[in-house]
SEVEX-825047 format. One line per 5 residues: number of its first residue (from 1); for each residue x, y, z of N, C-alpha, C. Coordinates in Angstrom, 3 decimals, padded with zeros to 6 digits. Example, Ala and Ser with C-alpha at 12.3 -4.5 7.8 and 13.67 -1.06 7.14 Angstrom:
1	013.190,-005.690,007.800,012.300,-004.500,007.800,013.200,-003.300,007.800  012.850,-002.250,007.080,013.670,-001.060,007.140,012.900,000.030,007.870
***
This chain:
1	122.256,095.567,092.904,121.376,094.387,092.302,121.780,094.724,090.288  122.138,096.047,089.957,122.263,096.089,088.694,121.282,096.622,087.901  121.525,096.228,086.665,120.096,096.859,085.489,119.456,096.025,085.366  119.817,094.759,085.705,118.958,093.212,085.655,118.410,092.784,086.959  118.727,093.012,087.898,118.284,092.544,089.358,116.522,093.152,089.503
6	116.290,091.686,089.863,114.882,092.142,090.422,114.100,091.683,091.746  113.574,092.099,092.449,113.688,092.251,093.853,111.839,091.641,093.884  111.621,090.559,094.249,109.945,090.563,094.317,109.976,089.734,096.183  109.229,090.250,096.488,108.893,089.960,097.819,110.082,090.047,098.862  109.641,090.144,100.457,110.674,090.069,101.187,110.971,091.754,101.697
11	112.268,091.653,102.526,112.828,092.938,102.911,114.095,092.653,102.719  114.651,094.183,102.186,115.818,094.419,101.961,116.048,095.525,102.870  117.697,095.270,103.511,117.977,096.323,104.132,119.605,096.428,103.595  119.640,097.755,103.048,120.862,098.573,102.389,121.504,099.935,102.935  122.298,099.505,103.627,122.897,100.973,104.674,122.964,102.346,103.614
16	123.420,101.708,102.262,123.979,102.809,101.065,122.800,103.328,099.926  122.156,102.233,099.922,120.837,102.146,098.784,121.108,100.976,098.017  120.174,100.934,097.266,119.680,099.631,096.074,119.420,100.534,094.806  120.081,099.880,093.899,119.909,099.665,092.304,119.560,098.722,091.779  118.328,098.654,091.228,118.066,097.418,090.708,117.093,097.975,089.632
21	116.349,096.456,088.583,115.734,097.058,087.868,114.084,096.837,087.871  113.808,096.023,088.972,112.500,095.748,089.039,112.390,095.513,090.669  111.355,096.176,091.418,110.978,095.869,092.491,109.511,095.929,092.843  109.002,094.707,093.329,107.744,094.086,093.596,107.398,093.055,092.086  106.010,093.229,092.093,105.642,092.333,090.972,103.990,092.971,090.817
26	103.498,092.708,089.636,102.090,092.974,089.366,101.171,092.303,090.256  101.316,091.251,091.034,100.913,090.752,091.735,100.434,091.451,093.313  101.262,092.576,093.334,101.161,093.501,094.644,102.055,092.594,095.672  103.006,091.961,095.347,103.822,091.347,096.363,104.304,092.126,097.534  104.189,092.230,098.486,104.910,093.060,099.675,106.196,093.150,099.564
31	107.025,093.814,099.395,108.429,093.917,099.218,108.768,095.718,099.709  109.718,095.396,100.857,110.333,096.298,101.457,111.962,096.399,101.400  112.080,097.675,100.837,113.246,098.366,100.728,113.965,099.258,101.668  114.584,099.315,102.976,115.071,099.921,104.086,116.561,100.341,103.713  116.742,101.506,103.806,118.099,102.147,103.169,118.699,103.135,104.246
36	119.464,103.289,104.862,120.239,104.482,104.971,120.383,104.098,107.013  120.174,103.124,107.142,120.469,102.660,108.693,121.481,101.527,109.333  122.184,101.508,110.255,122.939,100.673,110.259,122.110,099.591,111.035  122.132,098.340,110.209,121.653,097.287,110.395,121.957,096.491,111.770  123.166,096.359,112.173,124.149,096.298,113.471,123.125,096.856,114.342
41	122.776,098.038,114.254,122.551,099.047,115.601,121.095,098.405,115.460  120.682,098.171,114.633,118.967,097.988,114.506,118.761,096.490,115.267  119.647,095.704,115.023,119.512,094.436,115.595,119.845,094.627,117.053  120.815,095.262,117.719,121.105,095.561,118.953,119.469,096.458,119.703  119.144,097.255,119.200,117.875,097.894,119.630,116.823,096.923,119.611
46	116.548,095.886,118.936,115.616,094.805,118.667,116.027,093.864,120.050  117.513,093.498,120.250,117.746,092.660,121.227,117.493,093.439,122.489  117.430,094.664,122.983,116.988,095.167,123.574,115.737,095.471,124.458  115.202,095.700,123.332,113.649,095.700,123.453,112.954,094.153,123.797  113.295,093.450,123.175,112.848,091.635,123.776,113.309,091.697,125.012
51	114.930,092.159,125.563,114.886,091.937,126.727,114.221,092.587,127.751  113.874,093.981,127.311,113.135,094.824,128.354,111.804,094.318,128.635  111.277,093.694,127.505,109.788,092.747,127.641,110.054,092.095,128.485  110.661,091.226,128.371,110.758,089.715,129.367,111.494,090.063,130.881  112.084,091.194,130.815,112.521,091.880,132.596,111.101,092.536,132.818
56	110.262,092.908,132.155,108.736,093.833,132.637,108.138,092.896,133.004  108.052,091.617,132.311,107.185,090.504,132.479,107.654,089.602,133.949  108.798,089.767,133.801,109.132,089.069,134.803,109.085,089.977,136.483  109.273,091.139,136.264,108.803,092.194,137.589,107.530,092.174,137.371  106.275,092.101,136.850,104.964,092.101,136.866,104.933,090.995,137.496
61	105.453,089.453,137.466,105.345,088.501,138.248,105.716,088.689,139.530  106.782,089.083,139.838,107.414,089.549,141.002,106.342,090.270,141.863  105.861,091.513,141.523,104.931,092.721,141.827,103.495,091.671,142.390  103.071,090.510,141.628,101.925,089.792,142.177,102.439,088.554,143.057  103.835,088.317,142.880,104.199,087.585,144.304,103.888,088.501,145.565
66	104.469,089.670,145.609,104.398,090.584,146.590,103.437,090.899,147.120  102.206,090.977,146.391,100.967,091.666,146.851,100.555,090.032,147.560  100.797,088.969,147.343,100.288,087.706,148.213,100.915,086.962,148.796  102.022,087.228,148.905,103.161,086.653,149.819,103.917,087.570,150.783  103.679,087.324,151.928,104.175,087.946,152.905,105.320,087.580,153.792
71	105.729,086.015,153.236,107.002,085.612,153.856,108.039,086.319,153.162  108.026,086.089,151.843,109.531,086.354,150.957,109.729,088.309,150.700  108.742,088.938,151.478,108.536,090.078,151.180,110.204,091.099,150.615  110.607,090.705,151.722,112.338,091.439,151.534,112.941,091.187,150.280  113.099,089.554,149.901,113.630,088.897,149.219,113.019,089.138,147.427
76	111.797,089.349,147.302,110.783,089.805,146.384,111.135,091.241,145.859  111.306,092.400,146.986,111.553,093.608,147.035,112.436,093.875,146.287  114.008,092.694,146.920,115.025,093.101,146.466,115.218,092.920,144.765  114.402,091.746,144.541,114.418,090.944,143.021,113.719,092.120,142.471  112.729,092.911,142.783,111.751,094.026,142.163,113.142,095.213,141.588
81	113.782,095.706,142.793,114.349,096.345,142.331,115.720,096.238,141.226  115.998,095.295,141.707,117.431,094.637,140.786,116.487,094.530,139.032  115.341,094.244,138.831,115.231,094.048,137.538,114.533,095.265,137.260  113.896,096.096,137.974,113.825,097.651,137.455,115.380,098.599,137.282  116.388,098.174,137.625,117.772,098.696,137.391,117.866,098.357,136.306
86	117.797,096.523,135.639,118.400,096.291,134.575,117.549,097.029,133.376  116.392,097.411,133.643,115.198,097.863,132.724,115.630,099.529,132.358  116.100,100.119,133.384,116.552,101.497,133.327,118.010,101.432,132.601  118.745,100.128,132.677,120.151,100.392,132.090,119.811,099.744,130.360  118.942,099.046,130.346,118.901,098.614,128.932,118.001,100.266,128.370
91	117.165,100.955,128.818,116.678,102.187,128.341,117.822,103.307,127.852  118.832,103.209,128.766,119.586,103.927,128.773,120.895,103.419,127.063  121.024,102.135,127.417,121.606,101.819,126.124,120.726,101.892,124.961  119.312,101.923,124.811,118.539,102.368,123.640,118.521,103.547,123.044  118.480,104.493,124.116,118.981,105.929,123.723,119.964,105.868,122.980
96	121.308,105.793,123.569,122.746,105.961,122.741,122.802,105.148,121.518  122.129,103.878,121.680,121.969,102.955,120.089,121.332,103.893,118.937  120.087,104.483,119.469,119.302,105.735,118.585,119.622,106.436,117.993  120.876,107.364,118.678,121.619,108.158,118.010,122.636,107.935,116.729  122.836,106.866,116.562,123.841,106.173,115.751,123.112,105.282,114.869
101	121.238,105.171,115.065,120.932,103.934,113.820,121.064,104.718,112.321  120.591,106.121,112.084,120.747,106.643,110.834,122.145,106.744,110.407  122.528,106.058,109.631,123.806,106.279,109.270,124.009,106.812,108.094  123.187,106.656,106.898,123.521,107.465,105.460,122.299,108.279,104.715  121.929,109.412,105.249,121.082,109.954,104.544,121.001,110.581,103.403
106	122.378,110.130,102.590,122.336,110.087,101.269,121.608,109.126,100.356  121.629,107.742,101.552,120.785,106.672,100.629,119.617,106.864,099.671  119.702,106.033,098.741,118.594,106.167,097.563,118.068,104.942,097.262  117.198,104.899,096.541,116.558,103.734,095.848,116.363,104.143,094.250  116.963,103.502,093.362,116.987,103.688,092.021,116.398,102.448,091.220
111	115.260,102.373,090.511,114.961,101.527,089.836,114.697,102.011,088.451  115.380,100.845,087.538,115.849,101.560,086.103,114.624,101.248,085.061  113.940,099.850,085.702,112.818,099.457,084.765,111.520,099.824,085.738  110.938,099.033,086.486,109.389,099.454,087.013,109.569,098.881,088.685  108.647,099.911,089.422,108.267,099.621,090.762,106.903,099.645,090.606
116	106.477,098.313,091.411,104.959,098.030,091.523,104.459,098.234,092.731  103.093,098.465,092.409,102.362,099.020,093.895,102.383,097.924,094.825  102.567,098.283,096.116,102.561,097.636,097.308,104.087,097.419,097.628  104.791,098.344,096.609,106.193,098.200,097.579,106.330,099.172,098.443  107.481,099.330,099.245,107.352,099.942,100.556,109.077,100.608,100.725
121	109.424,102.022,100.164,110.759,102.317,100.362,110.573,103.109,101.753  111.753,102.669,102.658,111.801,103.572,103.804,113.700,103.863,103.665  113.814,105.236,103.747,115.238,105.706,104.155,115.385,106.559,105.322  116.154,105.939,106.087,116.236,106.625,107.622,114.916,106.926,108.075  114.310,105.832,108.746,113.049,105.551,109.140,111.894,106.648,108.514
126	112.205,107.080,107.002,110.801,107.480,106.446,110.591,107.006,105.145  109.067,106.883,105.342,108.634,105.936,104.221,107.900,106.302,103.524  107.811,105.336,102.410,107.435,106.057,101.025,106.295,104.120,100.528  105.012,104.897,100.352,104.361,103.464,099.567,103.844,103.908,098.576  104.091,102.453,097.369,103.907,103.049,095.902,102.523,102.391,095.539
131	101.827,103.310,095.493,100.522,103.012,094.910,100.242,103.028,093.659  101.101,102.981,092.451,100.947,103.013,091.255,102.619,102.712,090.673  102.160,101.517,089.697,103.319,101.161,089.136,104.321,102.852,088.462  105.336,102.532,088.848,106.037,103.631,088.207,107.818,103.017,087.263  108.090,103.881,086.321,109.214,103.232,085.697,110.505,104.246,085.788
136	111.557,103.784,085.864,112.915,104.778,085.781,112.732,105.511,087.158  112.798,105.418,087.869,112.616,106.197,088.920,113.862,106.380,090.059  114.066,107.479,090.931,114.792,107.230,091.826,114.102,107.827,093.040  114.194,107.439,094.443,113.890,107.483,095.595,115.026,108.413,096.327  114.686,109.784,096.998,115.878,109.891,097.797,114.982,110.758,099.174
141	115.783,110.770,100.192,115.464,111.174,101.596,115.444,112.878,101.486  114.289,113.601,101.548,114.074,115.479,101.840,114.333,115.206,103.377  115.086,115.496,103.883,115.218,115.169,105.800,114.627,116.731,106.137  114.956,117.595,105.285,114.091,119.020,105.370,112.758,118.827,105.662  112.114,118.138,104.887,110.828,117.820,104.645,110.360,116.776,105.494
146	111.066,115.719,105.718,110.545,114.561,106.417,109.803,113.831,105.749  110.474,113.601,104.308,109.661,112.838,103.247,110.433,112.361,102.128  110.195,111.215,101.551,110.803,110.674,100.402,110.197,111.220,099.072  111.327,111.951,098.544,110.813,112.351,096.996,111.469,111.479,096.054  110.542,111.705,094.766,111.030,110.827,093.643,111.512,111.648,092.354
151	112.257,110.830,091.240,112.485,111.831,090.427,112.424,110.867,088.927  111.858,110.816,088.091,112.077,109.988,087.008,113.646,110.113,086.471  113.852,109.150,085.741,115.850,109.075,085.713,115.699,109.391,084.012
***
């Protein structure tokens, strides 16, 4: 965004980091900055989660039908097993994707002017909530301590 950029409200996803003049506003509008993750992997994980939920709901319905319907027991049991297998495969895919989610642990957020209360910074799934306005500051991940550090510019 540069030295004149302003981010007020919403969510920003940036793999390598953000440089801007201002984040948030005096009205404490929720503004989220997410850095260091591969957004395409995150979207795939969201798709996996949504599909797992749909499949588990379908499986629950099949199990309810199994408990009340003895006519189609074999067919319903087979359907339940197929759904379980799909859920298992999605879980395996999710585990593989998670290994590639954090893309840049060196990502940073630099604010040359002011970051206001209510702003939320996340770098590789480690978060920092701004409780008081800060000026001329850079946020970086301290992976060893599992927290976000900041220093003035």
